[in-house]
C-alpha positions as CSV (number, residue, x, y, z in Angstrom):
1,M,31.7,13.1,128.7
2,I,32.2,9.6,127.1
3,L,30.6,10.6,124.0
4,V,32.6,13.9,123.5
5,L,35.7,11.9,124.0
6,E,34.7,9.3,121.5
7,I,33.7,11.9,119.0
8,I,37.5,13.6,119.4
9,L,39.3,10.4,119.5
10,A,37.7,9.1,116.4
11,S,38.1,12.3,114.7
12,Y,41.8,11.8,115.2
13,V,42.0,8.6,114.0
14,I,40.3,9.7,110.7
15,F,42.9,12.6,110.7
16,L,45.6,9.9,111.0
17,I,44.9,8.0,108.4
18,G,44.4,11.3,106.1
19,L,48.0,11.8,107.1
20,I,48.8,8.2,105.9
21,A,47.2,8.7,102.8
22,G,48.7,12.0,101.9
23,W,52.2,10.8,103.0
24,V,51.5,7.8,100.2
25,R,50.4,10.4,98.0
26,V,53.8,12.4,97.7
27,E,55.3,11.7,94.3
28,R,59.2,11.0,94.2
29,H,60.6,12.7,91.2
30,G,63.9,10.8,90.1
31,E,67.2,12.9,89.4
32,I,67.4,13.5,85.5
33,S,70.6,13.4,83.6
34,D,70.5,16.4,81.4
35,S,73.3,19.2,82.3
36,P,71.4,21.7,84.9
37,R,70.1,25.1,83.0
38,L,69.9,26.9,86.2
39,Y,72.2,28.0,88.7
40,Y,71.7,27.4,92.4
41,S,72.8,29.7,95.2
42,I,72.9,27.6,98.6
43,I,72.7,30.4,101.4
44,I,74.1,29.2,104.9
45,P,73.4,31.4,108.0
46,F,75.8,30.8,111.0
47,R,76.5,32.1,114.2
48,N,79.0,30.9,116.7
49,E,79.0,27.6,115.1
50,A,82.8,27.1,114.9
51,K,82.5,23.6,115.8
52,H,80.3,22.1,113.2
53,L,81.2,24.8,110.3
54,G,84.6,22.0,109.4
55,S,81.7,19.1,108.8
56,L,79.1,21.1,107.1
57,I,81.7,22.3,104.2
58,S,83.4,19.1,103.7
59,S,80.1,17.6,102.8
60,L,79.6,20.6,100.5
61,K,82.8,19.9,98.9
62,S,81.3,16.5,97.7
63,I,78.4,17.2,96.1
64,D,77.8,15.6,93.1
65,F,76.9,18.8,91.0
66,P,78.9,21.0,87.9
67,A,80.8,23.6,90.2
68,T,79.9,26.0,87.1
69,K,76.4,25.7,88.2
70,F,76.3,26.4,92.5
71,E,77.6,28.5,94.5
72,V,77.8,28.5,98.5
73,I,77.5,31.7,100.5
74,L,78.3,31.5,104.1
75,V,76.8,34.4,105.7
76,N,78.1,35.3,109.3
77,D,75.8,36.3,111.6
78,H,77.7,38.3,114.2
79,S,79.7,35.2,115.5
80,T,82.2,35.4,118.6
81,D,83.9,32.5,118.0
82,D,87.0,31.6,116.2
83,F,84.6,30.4,113.1
84,L,87.7,31.9,110.8
85,N,90.0,28.6,111.4
86,N,87.2,26.2,109.2
87,L,86.9,28.8,106.1
88,S,90.2,28.8,105.3
89,G,91.0,27.1,101.2
90,L,87.3,27.5,99.8
91,P,86.9,26.3,96.7
92,S,86.1,29.4,94.4
93,N,82.6,29.1,94.5
94,F,82.6,29.0,98.1
95,I,82.3,32.7,99.4
96,T,82.1,34.4,103.1
97,I,80.2,37.4,103.9
98,N,78.9,39.3,106.7
99,A,75.2,40.0,107.5
100,E,73.4,43.2,106.9
101,G,71.6,43.0,110.2
102,Q,70.8,40.8,112.9
103,G,69.2,37.5,113.2
104,K,68.7,34.8,110.8
105,K,66.2,36.4,108.6
106,S,68.8,39.1,108.4
107,A,71.3,36.8,107.1
108,L,69.6,34.9,104.9
109,A,68.0,38.1,103.2
110,T,71.6,39.4,102.7
111,G,72.6,36.1,101.2
112,I,70.0,35.9,99.0
113,R,70.7,40.1,98.0
114,K,74.4,39.2,97.1
115,S,73.5,35.7,95.3
116,K,73.7,34.9,91.4
117,G,71.4,32.2,91.2
118,E,67.9,31.6,90.0
119,V,67.2,29.0,92.7
120,I,68.2,30.0,96.3
121,V,68.8,26.4,98.6
122,T,69.1,27.3,102.1
123,T,70.4,24.8,105.4
124,D,71.7,25.4,108.6
125,A,75.7,25.1,109.7
126,D,75.3,22.1,112.1
127,C,74.1,19.9,109.1
128,K,75.9,17.9,106.8
129,I,74.6,17.1,103.1
130,P,74.3,14.3,100.5
131,E,76.4,14.8,97.7
132,G,73.1,13.7,95.6
133,W,71.3,17.0,97.6
134,L,71.0,19.4,94.4
135,S,70.9,17.0,91.6
136,A,67.7,15.7,93.7
137,L,66.3,19.1,93.8
138,Q,67.1,19.9,89.9
139,P,64.0,17.9,88.5
140,Y,61.4,19.9,90.7
141,F,62.8,23.6,89.2
142,E,63.5,22.2,85.9
143,K,61.0,20.1,85.0
144,Q,58.0,20.6,87.6
145,K,58.7,24.3,87.6
146,A,58.3,24.5,91.2
147,R,58.4,27.1,92.7
148,L,59.1,26.0,96.7
149,V,60.4,22.9,97.6
150,F,61.0,21.5,100.7
151,G,63.0,18.3,102.0
152,P,63.9,15.6,104.3
153,V,65.7,16.1,107.6
154,A,66.6,13.6,110.0
155,F,69.0,13.5,113.1
156,D,72.7,11.9,113.0
157,Q,72.6,8.2,113.5
158,W,72.5,8.1,117.5
159,S,72.4,5.8,120.5
160,S,71.2,7.7,123.8
161,F,67.5,6.9,124.2
162,F,67.1,10.7,124.3
163,K,68.7,11.2,120.9
164,K,66.2,8.5,119.6
165,V,63.3,9.9,121.3
166,Q,64.3,13.3,119.4
167,Q,64.2,11.5,115.9
168,V,60.8,9.9,116.4
169,E,59.4,13.1,117.4
170,F,61.0,14.9,114.4
171,A,60.1,12.6,111.7
172,S,56.6,12.9,112.9
173,L,57.0,16.8,111.6
174,I,58.3,16.5,108.5
175,G,55.9,13.6,107.5
176,S,53.1,15.8,108.9
177,G,54.4,18.4,106.6
178,A,54.9,16.4,103.1
179,A,51.1,14.7,104.3
180,T,48.8,17.7,104.9
181,L,50.6,19.7,101.7
182,Q,49.0,16.9,99.8
183,W,45.6,17.8,101.5
184,G,46.2,21.1,100.4
185,L,46.9,22.3,104.3
186,P,50.7,23.5,103.9
187,T,51.9,23.7,107.5
188,M,55.2,22.8,108.4
189,C,58.9,22.5,106.7
190,N,62.1,23.0,107.9
191,G,65.1,25.5,106.6
192,A,67.5,22.7,106.9
193,N,66.4,21.6,103.5
194,L,64.5,24.2,101.6
195,A,64.8,25.7,98.1
196,F,62.7,28.2,96.3
197,L,63.0,30.4,93.3
198,K,64.2,34.1,94.0
199,T,61.9,35.7,91.8
200,A,59.3,33.7,93.8
201,F,60.7,35.2,97.4
202,L,60.5,38.4,96.0
203,E,57.3,38.7,94.3
204,V,55.8,37.5,97.9
205,G,58.2,40.1,100.0
206,G,60.5,37.8,101.4
207,Y,60.3,38.3,105.3
208,N,59.5,41.9,105.0
209,D,56.1,41.0,107.2
210,N,57.9,38.8,109.8
211,V,61.5,40.1,109.8
212,E,61.2,40.9,113.7
213,L,60.1,36.9,114.3
214,P,63.1,35.2,115.2
215,S,61.5,32.1,113.7
216,G,59.9,31.0,110.7
217,D,61.7,32.2,107.8
218,D,61.0,28.9,106.2
219,E,57.3,28.2,106.9
220,F,55.9,31.4,106.6
221,L,57.8,32.0,103.2
222,M,56.3,28.6,102.2
223,H,52.6,29.4,103.3
224,K,52.9,32.7,100.8
225,I,54.7,31.1,98.2
226,Y,51.9,28.4,98.2
227,A,49.1,31.0,98.7
228,S,50.4,32.6,95.3
229,A,51.2,29.4,93.2
230,P,49.7,26.0,95.1
231,E,50.4,23.8,92.6
232,K,53.9,24.7,92.7
233,V,55.3,23.5,96.1
234,H,56.3,20.3,96.7
235,Y,58.1,18.2,99.0
236,M,61.4,16.2,97.6
237,K,60.5,12.5,99.2
238,N,64.0,11.5,98.2
239,K,66.7,9.2,100.1
240,N,69.4,10.6,98.4
241,A,68.3,14.2,99.7
242,V,68.3,13.5,103.5
243,V,69.9,16.5,105.3
244,S,71.4,15.2,108.6
245,T,71.5,17.5,111.5
246,K,72.2,17.2,115.4
247,P,69.8,16.5,117.7
248,S,69.7,18.5,121.0
249,G,72.2,17.7,123.4
250,N,70.3,18.1,126.4
251,W,66.9,19.0,128.2
252,N,67.7,22.8,128.3
253,A,68.7,23.1,124.7
254,F,65.4,21.2,123.5
255,F,63.2,23.0,125.4
256,N,64.4,26.3,124.0
257,Q,64.6,24.9,120.7
258,R,60.7,23.5,120.9
259,K,59.6,26.5,122.4
260,R,61.0,28.5,119.5
261,W,59.7,26.3,116.9
262,A,56.2,26.2,119.2
263,S,56.1,29.9,119.1
264,K,55.4,30.7,115.6
265,W,51.7,29.3,115.8
266,K,50.3,32.5,117.0
267,N,51.6,34.3,113.9
268,Y,50.0,32.4,111.3
269,M,48.6,34.2,108.7
270,S,45.8,31.5,107.6
271,I,43.2,30.7,109.7
272,E,43.3,27.1,108.6
273,N,46.7,26.6,110.0
274,S,45.6,28.3,113.4
275,L,42.6,26.1,113.6
276,L,44.8,23.0,113.1
277,A,47.0,24.0,116.0
278,I,44.3,24.2,118.1
279,L,43.0,21.2,116.8
280,V,46.1,19.2,117.5
281,A,45.6,20.5,121.3
282,I,42.2,19.3,121.5
283,F,43.3,15.8,120.5
284,N,46.1,15.3,122.3
285,L,44.5,16.7,125.7
286,S,41.5,14.6,124.6
287,I,44.3,11.5,125.2
288,I,45.0,12.7,128.4
289,A,41.5,12.4,129.3
290,S,40.7,9.4,128.1
291,T,43.8,7.6,129.7
292,V,42.8,9.3,133.1
293,V,38.9,7.9,132.6
294,L,40.3,4.5,131.6
295,M,42.2,4.3,134.8
296,G,39.2,4.8,136.8
297,K,36.6,2.5,134.7
298,F,36.8,0.4,131.6
299,Y,35.3,1.9,128.4
300,L,35.5,-0.6,125.3
301,S,34.9,2.2,122.9
302,L,37.9,4.4,124.3
303,A,40.1,1.9,124.2
304,I,39.6,0.4,120.9
305,L,40.4,4.2,119.7
306,L,43.6,4.8,121.3
307,I,44.4,1.2,120.2
308,L,43.9,2.2,116.8
309,K,45.6,5.6,117.4
310,I,48.6,3.7,118.6
311,V,48.5,1.6,115.2
312,L,48.2,4.5,112.7
313,E,50.9,6.5,114.5
314,F,53.1,3.6,114.2
315,I,52.2,2.7,110.6
316,F,53.3,6.6,109.8
317,L,56.1,6.9,111.5
318,K,57.5,3.7,110.3
319,S,57.1,4.8,106.8
320,V,58.4,8.3,107.2
321,L,61.6,7.0,109.2
322,N,62.3,4.4,106.3
323,S,62.4,7.4,104.0
324,L,64.8,9.3,106.3
325,T,67.1,5.9,106.2
326,R,66.4,5.9,110.0
327,K,64.9,3.2,112.2
328,L,62.0,3.3,114.4
329,S,62.8,2.6,117.9
330,I,60.0,0.6,119.2
331,T,61.0,2.3,123.1
332,A,61.1,5.7,122.0
333,F,58.0,5.2,120.4
334,L,56.0,3.4,123.2
335,F,58.0,6.3,125.3
336,L,56.1,9.0,123.1
337,Q,52.8,7.0,123.2
338,I,52.7,8.3,127.2
339,C,54.5,11.5,127.0
340,Y,53.8,13.0,123.9
341,P,50.3,14.4,124.8
342,Y,51.6,16.2,128.1
343,Y,54.6,17.5,125.9
344,V,52.1,18.8,123.1
345,V,50.4,20.7,125.7
346,L,53.3,22.2,127.6
347,F,54.7,23.9,124.8
348,G,51.7,24.7,123.6
349,L,51.2,27.0,126.2
350,S,54.7,28.2,127.2
351,A,55.0,29.2,123.9
352,N,53.2,32.2,124.9
353,F,55.2,33.1,128.0
354,G,58.1,34.2,129.4
355,S,61.4,33.8,126.7
356,Y,64.1,31.6,125.2
357,S,67.0,31.4,124.4
358,W,68.8,30.8,120.8
359,K,72.6,31.3,119.3
360,G,73.3,33.1,122.5
361,R,70.2,35.4,122.1
362,K,67.3,35.8,124.7
363,H,63.9,36.4,122.7
364,Q,61.0,37.3,124.9
365,L,57.7,36.1,124.0
């Protein structure tokens, strides 16, 4: 029993070292001074986001990029609130359309069909966009010839402990997605900061093979484009391109969001990604088991491996949060050291049963 735990924890320590090394390997491509050659279409699906649209549009109006080289397409996914009050006086390159079909993927697909751009850029309606966003994307598509780029997402500055915990946990997802990509295993990205060539989207069939799934518009697309051109998928490590969003305001919203995210793993088409999800569950079960064992009897080897785990996770998360222009909350980090293994197991199990609510719609698992 102890030997098995030692082997699993040692493997996890090696995995963490790999994450740190992968994160360090991510290249940063600086902005270029040349005028953009490509046209960029920003697609934003929204449903009942009246309270957020004002700040989103304000940030979009501040984008430091030639207005003749981009458009913003706001796609209404059957909203029932008073969103129209926030959509008056838009610039000429901003348009609002209605989704053809229901759900986020249908809304995105509608926007892509109506778009003029060679590059499709997506974000969410509850986000705020940095002014250098498109300038940061430009070198990837116009110099590196990228087919898909995913970028940094962080929560708005926060004060409550619950929101600090969410920021640390969310940073681990952002950093892990960037780091694993460097080792040839694309795992996670976020549609709040995602860009891809329209031709690449069409070549892999867009969302056709997973349109019935409420989530996964970002990750499934990344996996398909990576399979066709692995060297053309990049993470944009740039402090000027951090898209900010809002953390969940309460436990119920948090639970539904994380359950929705976790529900994607069983639909991965890649064996490697499915095995990685299982491996992460095994790692966290071993951490729980090791903690229980140490409460009954002290084993130096287990204690050392757990300390190494904590130190390596601290190094990794501090570096990722620094790139997101956020600080690492020590209290939130220590809290997650205790709770996170149970959290992973909880959502890994709950993602296979019951249902969750999202945007006023209930989805059965």
